[in-house]
Structures are given as structure tokens and as C-alpha cells.
C-alpha positions as CSV (number, residue, x, y, z in Angstrom):
1,X,0.0,0.0,0.0
2,X,2.8,2.4,0.9
3,X,4.6,1.7,-2.3
4,X,1.4,2.4,-4.4
5,X,0.8,5.7,-2.6
6,X,4.5,6.7,-3.0
7,X,4.2,6.0,-6.8
8,X,1.0,8.1,-7.1
9,X,2.6,11.0,-5.2
10,X,6.1,10.9,-6.5
11,X,7.8,14.4,-6.5
12,X,7.5,14.9,-10.3
13,X,3.8,13.8,-10.3
14,X,3.0,15.8,-7.2
15,X,4.4,19.0,-8.8
16,X,2.4,18.4,-11.9
17,X,-0.8,17.7,-9.9
18,X,-0.5,20.8,-7.8
19,X,0.1,22.9,-10.9
20,X,-3.0,21.5,-12.5
21,X,-5.1,22.3,-9.4
22,X,-3.7,25.8,-9.1
23,X,-4.5,26.6,-12.7
24,X,-8.1,25.9,-11.8
25,X,-7.7,27.9,-8.5
26,X,-8.2,24.8,-6.3
27,X,-6.5,25.1,-2.9
28,X,-6.4,22.8,0.2
29,X,-6.5,23.4,3.9
30,X,-4.7,26.5,5.2
31,X,-3.7,27.6,1.8
32,X,-7.4,27.8,0.8
33,X,-8.1,30.3,3.6
34,X,-5.0,32.3,2.7
35,X,-6.1,32.5,-0.9
36,X,-9.6,33.6,0.1
37,X,-8.1,36.4,2.1
38,X,-6.1,37.5,-1.0
39,X,-9.3,37.4,-3.1
40,X,-11.2,39.4,-0.5
41,X,-8.5,42.0,0.0
42,X,-7.8,42.5,-3.7
43,X,-11.3,43.8,-4.3
44,X,-13.3,46.3,-2.3
45,X,-16.4,44.1,-1.9
46,X,-19.6,45.9,-0.8
47,X,-21.0,42.8,0.8
48,X,-20.3,39.1,1.4
49,X,-23.1,36.6,1.3
50,X,-22.4,33.1,2.6
51,X,-24.8,30.5,1.2
52,X,-25.3,27.3,3.3
53,X,-27.9,24.8,4.3
54,X,-29.1,24.1,7.8
55,X,-26.5,21.2,8.2
56,X,-23.5,23.2,7.2
57,X,-24.8,26.2,9.2
58,X,-24.8,23.9,12.3
59,X,-21.6,22.0,11.7
60,X,-19.3,24.2,9.6
61,X,-20.2,27.9,9.6
62,X,-18.8,28.9,13.0
63,X,-15.5,27.2,12.4
64,X,-15.3,28.7,8.9
65,X,-15.9,32.2,10.2
66,X,-13.4,31.8,13.0
67,X,-10.8,30.9,10.4
68,X,-11.7,34.0,8.3
69,X,-11.2,37.0,10.7
70,X,-10.5,39.1,7.6
71,X,-14.2,39.0,6.8
72,X,-15.9,41.8,8.7
73,X,-19.0,40.8,10.5
74,X,-21.0,44.0,9.4
75,X,-20.5,43.0,5.7
76,X,-21.6,39.4,6.0
77,X,-25.0,38.1,5.2
78,X,-26.0,34.5,5.8
79,X,-28.4,32.8,3.4
80,X,-29.6,29.4,4.7
81,X,-31.5,26.8,2.6
82,X,-33.1,23.5,3.4
83,X,-30.7,20.5,2.7
84,X,-31.5,18.0,0.0
85,X,-31.9,17.6,-3.7
86,X,-35.4,19.3,-3.7
87,X,-33.6,22.6,-3.0
88,X,-31.9,22.5,-6.4
89,X,-35.1,23.8,-8.1
90,X,-36.4,26.8,-10.1
91,X,-38.6,27.8,-7.2
92,X,-35.8,27.9,-4.7
93,X,-33.6,29.7,-7.2
94,X,-36.2,32.4,-7.6
95,X,-36.4,32.8,-3.8
96,X,-32.6,33.0,-3.7
97,X,-32.6,35.8,-6.3
98,X,-35.3,37.6,-4.3
99,X,-33.2,37.3,-1.1
100,X,-30.1,38.5,-2.8
101,X,-32.0,41.6,-4.0
102,X,-33.6,42.2,-0.6
103,X,-30.1,42.1,1.0
104,X,-28.9,44.7,-1.5
105,X,-26.3,42.5,-3.0
106,X,-24.8,44.3,-6.1
107,X,-22.3,43.6,-8.8
108,X,-19.5,44.3,-6.3
109,X,-20.6,41.6,-3.9
110,X,-19.1,38.2,-3.2
111,X,-21.0,34.9,-2.7
112,X,-19.3,32.1,-0.7
113,X,-20.9,28.8,-1.3
114,X,-20.3,26.7,1.9
115,X,-22.0,23.4,1.5
116,X,-22.3,20.2,-0.6
117,X,-23.1,19.7,-4.2
118,X,-26.6,21.3,-4.1
119,X,-25.2,24.5,-2.5
120,X,-22.3,24.7,-5.0
121,X,-24.4,24.0,-8.0
122,X,-27.3,26.3,-7.0
123,X,-25.2,29.0,-5.5
124,X,-22.9,29.2,-8.5
125,X,-25.9,29.4,-10.8
126,X,-27.6,32.1,-8.7
127,X,-24.4,34.2,-8.5
128,X,-23.5,33.9,-12.1
129,X,-27.0,35.0,-13.3
130,X,-27.8,37.7,-10.6
131,X,-27.2,41.1,-12.2
132,X,-25.5,39.2,-15.1
133,X,-23.0,37.7,-12.8
134,X,-21.3,38.4,-9.5
135,X,-18.2,36.9,-8.0
136,X,-18.5,33.6,-6.1
137,X,-16.2,31.0,-4.5
138,X,-16.8,27.4,-3.5
139,X,-15.9,25.9,-0.1
140,X,-17.4,22.3,-0.5
141,X,-18.2,20.6,2.8
142,X,-19.1,17.1,1.5
143,X,-16.8,14.6,-0.1
144,X,-19.0,14.5,-3.3
145,X,-18.7,18.3,-3.6
146,X,-15.0,18.3,-3.0
147,X,-14.2,15.8,-5.7
148,X,-17.0,16.6,-8.2
149,X,-19.5,19.4,-7.9
150,X,-17.2,22.3,-6.8
151,X,-14.6,21.7,-9.5
152,X,-15.2,22.1,-13.3
153,X,-17.3,25.2,-13.7
154,X,-20.7,23.5,-14.0
155,X,-23.6,25.2,-12.2
156,X,-27.3,24.5,-12.5
157,X,-30.6,23.2,-11.1
158,X,-32.9,20.2,-11.7
159,X,-35.9,20.8,-13.9
160,X,-38.9,18.9,-15.2
161,X,-37.9,15.7,-13.3
162,X,-34.4,15.7,-14.9
163,X,-31.0,16.2,-13.2
164,X,-29.1,19.4,-14.0
165,X,-31.4,20.2,-16.9
166,X,-30.9,24.0,-16.6
167,X,-27.5,25.5,-16.0
168,X,-24.4,27.1,-17.4
169,X,-20.6,27.0,-17.2
170,X,-19.3,29.6,-14.8
171,X,-16.0,29.7,-13.0
172,X,-15.7,30.4,-9.2
173,X,-12.8,32.7,-8.3
174,X,-11.4,29.8,-6.3
175,X,-12.3,26.5,-4.7
176,X,-11.2,25.8,-1.1
177,X,-11.1,22.2,0.1
178,X,-10.8,21.6,3.9
179,X,-10.9,17.8,4.5
180,X,-11.7,18.4,8.2
181,X,-15.3,19.2,7.2
182,X,-15.7,15.5,6.4
183,X,-15.6,14.6,10.1
184,X,-19.3,15.5,10.5
185,X,-20.6,13.6,7.5
186,X,-22.7,10.5,7.9
187,X,-21.6,7.3,6.3
188,X,-23.9,7.5,3.3
189,X,-22.6,10.9,2.4
190,X,-19.0,9.7,2.4
191,X,-20.0,6.7,0.3
192,X,-21.7,9.1,-2.2
193,X,-18.4,11.1,-2.8
194,X,-16.4,7.9,-2.7
195,X,-18.3,6.6,-5.7
196,X,-17.2,9.7,-7.8
197,X,-13.6,9.0,-6.7
198,X,-13.9,5.4,-7.8
199,X,-15.2,6.7,-11.1
200,X,-12.2,9.0,-11.6
201,X,-9.9,5.9,-11.1
202,X,-11.9,3.8,-13.5
203,X,-11.8,6.3,-16.3
204,X,-8.3,7.8,-15.9
205,X,-6.1,6.0,-13.3
206,X,-6.8,2.4,-12.4
207,X,-4.2,2.4,-9.7
208,X,-6.3,5.1,-7.9
209,X,-9.4,2.9,-8.2
210,X,-7.5,-0.1,-6.8
211,X,-6.2,1.8,-3.9
212,X,-9.6,3.1,-3.1
213,X,-11.5,-0.2,-3.4
214,X,-9.2,-1.8,-0.9
215,X,-10.4,0.8,1.6
216,X,-13.8,1.6,3.0
217,X,-15.6,4.9,2.5
218,X,-14.7,6.2,6.0
219,X,-13.3,9.7,6.8
220,X,-10.2,8.2,8.5
221,X,-9.3,6.3,5.3
222,X,-9.8,9.3,3.0
223,X,-6.7,11.4,3.5
224,X,-5.8,14.7,1.9
225,X,-3.5,13.0,-0.7
226,X,-6.3,10.7,-1.9
227,X,-8.8,13.5,-2.2
228,X,-6.2,15.8,-3.9
229,X,-5.3,13.1,-6.4
230,X,-8.9,12.4,-7.3
231,X,-9.6,16.2,-7.8
232,X,-6.5,16.4,-9.9
233,X,-7.7,13.7,-12.2
234,X,-10.9,15.6,-12.9
235,X,-9.0,18.9,-13.1
236,X,-6.7,17.6,-15.8
237,X,-9.7,16.5,-17.9
238,X,-11.6,19.8,-17.4
239,X,-8.5,21.9,-18.3
240,X,-8.3,20.1,-21.6
241,X,-12.0,20.4,-22.5
242,X,-13.9,22.9,-20.3
243,X,-17.1,23.1,-22.4
244,X,-17.5,19.3,-22.7
245,X,-17.0,19.1,-26.5
246,X,-14.9,16.1,-26.4
247,X,-12.8,14.3,-23.7
248,X,-14.5,15.9,-20.8
249,X,-17.5,13.6,-21.6
250,X,-15.6,10.7,-20.0
251,X,-16.5,12.3,-16.6
252,X,-20.0,11.2,-17.3
253,X,-19.2,7.5,-16.9
254,X,-22.0,6.0,-14.9
255,X,-24.1,9.2,-15.1
256,X,-26.4,8.5,-18.1
257,X,-27.9,5.4,-16.4
258,X,-27.2,6.9,-12.9
259,X,-29.1,10.1,-13.4
260,X,-32.1,8.2,-14.8
261,X,-32.1,6.0,-11.7
262,X,-31.6,8.9,-9.3
263,X,-34.6,10.7,-10.8
264,X,-36.6,7.5,-10.9
265,X,-36.1,6.6,-7.3
266,X,-36.7,10.2,-6.2
267,X,-40.0,10.2,-8.0
268,X,-40.8,6.8,-6.4
269,X,-40.2,8.2,-2.9
270,X,-37.1,6.1,-2.4
271,X,-34.4,8.8,-3.0
272,X,-30.8,7.7,-3.1
273,X,-27.7,9.9,-3.1
274,X,-26.1,11.0,-6.4
275,X,-23.0,9.0,-5.8
276,X,-25.0,5.8,-5.0
277,X,-27.0,6.3,-8.3
278,X,-23.7,6.8,-10.2
279,X,-22.3,3.6,-8.7
280,X,-25.4,1.7,-9.9
281,X,-25.0,3.4,-13.3
282,X,-21.4,2.3,-13.4
283,X,-22.4,-1.3,-12.8
284,X,-24.8,-1.2,-15.7
285,X,-22.3,0.6,-18.0
286,X,-19.4,-1.7,-17.0
287,X,-21.5,-4.7,-18.2
288,X,-22.3,-2.8,-21.5
289,X,-18.6,-2.0,-21.9
290,X,-17.8,-5.7,-22.4
291,X,-20.3,-5.8,-25.3
292,X,-19.9,-2.3,-26.9
293,X,-16.4,-1.1,-26.0
294,X,-14.1,-4.2,-25.9
295,X,-13.6,-4.3,-22.1
296,X,-12.6,-7.8,-21.0
297,X,-15.7,-9.5,-19.6
298,X,-13.9,-11.0,-16.6
299,X,-12.4,-7.6,-15.7
300,X,-15.9,-6.1,-16.1
301,X,-17.4,-8.7,-13.8
302,X,-14.7,-8.2,-11.2
303,X,-15.3,-4.4,-11.1
304,X,-19.0,-4.9,-10.9
305,X,-18.7,-7.3,-8.0
306,X,-16.4,-4.8,-6.2
307,X,-19.0,-2.0,-6.6
308,X,-21.9,-4.3,-5.5
309,X,-20.2,-4.8,-2.1
310,X,-21.0,-1.1,-1.3
311,X,-23.8,-0.1,-3.6
312,X,-26.9,-2.2,-3.9
313,X,-30.1,-1.5,-6.0
314,X,-33.1,-0.5,-3.9
315,X,-35.8,-3.2,-3.7
316,X,-38.3,-1.7,-6.0
317,X,-39.5,-2.8,-9.4
318,X,-38.5,-0.3,-12.1
319,X,-41.1,0.5,-14.8
320,X,-39.5,0.2,-18.2
321,X,-41.5,3.1,-19.8
322,X,-40.7,5.6,-17.1
323,X,-37.0,4.6,-17.1
324,X,-36.7,4.9,-20.8
325,X,-38.3,8.3,-20.7
326,X,-35.8,9.5,-18.1
327,X,-32.9,7.9,-20.1
328,X,-34.0,9.5,-23.3
329,X,-34.0,13.0,-21.7
330,X,-30.3,12.7,-20.8
331,X,-28.5,15.8,-22.1
332,X,-25.6,13.8,-23.5
333,X,-27.8,12.1,-26.1
334,X,-27.8,13.4,-29.7
335,X,-30.3,13.1,-32.6
336,X,-32.4,10.7,-30.6
337,X,-29.5,8.3,-30.1
338,X,-28.5,7.1,-26.7
339,X,-24.8,7.8,-26.2
340,X,-22.9,6.4,-23.2
341,X,-19.4,6.7,-21.8
342,X,-18.0,3.2,-21.5
343,X,-14.6,1.6,-20.6
344,X,-12.4,0.2,-23.3
345,X,-10.0,-1.0,-20.6
346,X,-9.4,-0.3,-16.9
347,X,-8.4,3.3,-16.6
348,X,-9.4,4.2,-20.2
349,X,-12.8,5.5,-21.1
350,X,-14.4,6.1,-24.5
351,X,-17.4,8.4,-25.1
352,X,-20.3,8.9,-27.5
353,X,-20.8,5.2,-27.8
354,X,-24.3,4.5,-29.3
355,X,-26.1,1.8,-27.3
356,X,-29.6,0.6,-28.1
357,X,-32.2,1.3,-25.4
358,X,-33.1,-2.4,-25.2
359,X,-29.5,-3.3,-24.4
360,X,-29.4,-0.8,-21.5
361,X,-32.7,-2.1,-20.1
362,X,-31.5,-5.7,-20.4
363,X,-28.2,-4.8,-18.6
364,X,-30.1,-3.0,-15.9
365,X,-32.3,-5.9,-15.2
366,X,-29.3,-8.3,-15.1
367,X,-27.5,-6.0,-12.5
368,X,-30.6,-5.8,-10.3
369,X,-30.6,-9.6,-9.8
């Protein structure tokens, strides 16, 4: 184990990784707070609004403010939302715009998104559209947000029963990652982010996947180096293709099927986390990879079995018509064709692979067994 970690974080690789992250203004621990102070002092901000939910307000806000004495109390406004995926809606977005106006935020204000993926996605979208755009930064507090939602310039909301249907690309001034926030997370939230880390390994660095799968999704086994490496894998892809015209599509591995399942279970009153849904999607898409992308079938079966240890399908019968409708509405499709990201080999993904709907449905039924 130590040899593997040493190889992943060799001096040359580590320097390259840190460079990639700083190009995207991603900073860790104390350095993130120092950079926030630089951002704040370089501009004469009229107000600072901190967006959080009730969980991060209780567990993270006080410590965050204590670590940021440079933020004057008389300039800070706290905007608190209810936690959960339902918050990422057009109705809450409108309420947030109203609140920003009532607090007299202007184009010289700063929004700090302190929370998980919902807060980072919604807060970034609200800030980037209010008065045609005001500055915002992300301080993710969940593992999922640290390794996924806060990095990559995607913002948005759910709409019409579909995940992330409305949104835009908008860059935060910076992203600050403080792993200590993970100490307050429940096990299912850690498992949700861990699934995205596993995905990064499957599509871009199989050694990273193998190192993770030997562990369990617990805060004590997820050190800064593992998180930093996972973020760097995503950052490298995003830097190459910010607008998702090509290679960035590989980050959607597990998401075409996963988003459909996430929406389906939510509508059925059996909501599962985003990461859990993506892990289920990866099981289905790994099986399809053996048929449509040349992945060795034994390797596919081994990876599926490993994922099944931690991510099981809910015991509910899925209606084919509803599932197909959700799958067809995926924004990665084109010209009515279902296009998936699949694995050609461990650590190497291919994108825009056309797969018939009946094959996806058959694979889904097989993995539910």
C-alpha cells in the first residue's frame, strides 16, 4: 500500500498535480483560507453573502468564520437553505434571487458557497446570473462536492424531473477544500463522494481505483492525498475540455444510467444519493462496456462485483416506460440516439458510444438480480 501511494505522489507527479489544481484555482486546507483572504483584500467588496444549508450552518459555519477573521461581520449576510436535492429547483432559485436583492447585493458583492453539491451547483448558478454575474467562490463541505460538484465550472438546477437540466458553465474565483469538514458527515454521504472518486480511477487512473477499493468509505481512510489526487484527475480533464465538447465527456461515466435511476427513485419516494446512483449506473455501464467497447468481460465482472459490495439496488421494481423516458431525456444524447461513456479497458474510457435502449434495459435488469 505504501509503495502504491508513493508512486502516485512521487515528486514529479505531485508537482504536476499541484500545478493543474492551481491553474483551476483549487486550494487545500490553510492555503485555501489564505487565498480567500487574497481574493477578498484585492477587491473592495460591498457585501459578502455566505450560502449554506441548515446542516453546514450547524456543523461548519462557525469554524469557517473563526478561520476567516478578515471577513468583517458587518458586511456578512447568511443565506440558509433546506438541505436536500429538492432545494436545487427553479422555485428555490427564484427565492434566492429575491433574497439577494432584498439584502442589496450588487455587482460588487461576493458569494461564498459553503456546502455540498446542491449548494455549490445552485449557489454558483444564482451568483453567475444575478445582475448578469457576481463573484463567487466554493468551499465544499461534502466529499461529493470536494471531488466533483465544486470543480469544473458546472452550475445548475434540476428541472422537469431531470437532473441538472438547466445550467451554465461559470468559474468560481477559487475552490477551497478543507478535509476536516468530512468529520461531521454521515456514512452514506461519504459513500456518495467515494463513488465519484472510484469513477475517476476507472476512467483515468486504475491504480487510484484499486487503492480506493481496498479501503472503505470512511473519513479516516480518506486522507488529503487521496482527495487531492482524485480532484487532480478531474481537473486535468476539465482543463483540456472545459465546455465538454470532447474528452470531458468521460467524466459522465455511470451518469447516463445513474441520473435516470436517481430521478426514478426520487419520484418513487425512495431517494438515493447522487453517488449511489452513479455507482449503480457504473455497474450497468461496465456490463455494457464488455459488449460495446471491448472491455474484457472478466475484468468487467470483477469491477461490478467490487462495486456491489458497497452499492446495492433498492428493492423496487422499475417500470420500463418511465426509465426509458428519463434515459432519453439525458442531455448527453444526440439526434435521438442514446450515447454512453464506456470503458475500453481499466483506466481508459471512451465516449459517444451508441447503445440501443433495449441493451441498456437488459443490462439494468441483469444487474438488479
